[in-house]
C-alpha positions, -999 to +999 in steps of 0.1 A: +000+002+000+012+035-008-003+065+007-004+103-006-009+128+023-020+161+012-021+191+035-019+229+029-002+235+063+036+228+062+038+226+098+012+196+100+031+180+070+065+184+090+047+168+120+032+139+101+066+132+086+081+128+120+053+106+131+058+083+100+095+081+106+090+071+143+066+044+130+089+033+101+063+039+074+078+071+058+089+051+028+052+044+022+041+078+021+044+110-002+036+141+015+022+168-005+019+204+006-013+214-014-049+224-011-070+195-016-095+210-039-068+223-061-053+188-069-056+175-102-049+142-119-047+122-087-066+090-086-068+068-054-084+036-042-097+051-010-095+089+000-096+096+038-109+129+049-104+146+082-116+182+078-098+204+102-129+221+112-138+191+132-112+199+157-125+235+160-161+224+163-155+199+194-161+225+219-190+204+238-217+224+221-227+195+198-216+192+162-235+198+129-223+190+095-243+218+081-235+245+107-199+236+115-185+224+081-207+238+052-200+247+025-165+234+022-175+197+032-198+192+002-170+204-023-143+184-006-166+151-006-174+158-041-138+159-050-129+129-029-155+110-047-142+120-081-108+111-073-118+075-060-145+064-079-167+070-047-147+053-021-140+078+008-137+077+047-151+108+064-138+112+100-166+128+119-172+132+157-192+104+174-223+125+180-227+134+144-262+130+133-269+100+110-294+121+093-271+148+085-246+124+071-273+109+048-285+142+037-249+155+028-242+125+005-278+124-009-273+160-020-242+150-038-257+120-053-289+142-064-265+169-081-246+141-101-278+123-114-296+155-126 
């Protein structure tokens, strides 16, 4: 398995590189300092997304995809689906509403079938 890690924050890339070296997996990872939505011509089997806004939203007030992550998450999910032919993993807080998750992806599917 080979991993391409994309992050626009260079400090986070440097931290990830150190962790990968510590875990002895750095030879399996290409780190790219790039804005995910601006990437082109990259294909993947699976895309794993962990939106940075999630960490900011976890303040004990509850979490809402549509209040805390929109509109970016919809664009990011669309791009991930395009890159991977539909195989994505989206890390969300445990208290995320299943109804919101369903609605997010239903909106994307509806746009792609019109």
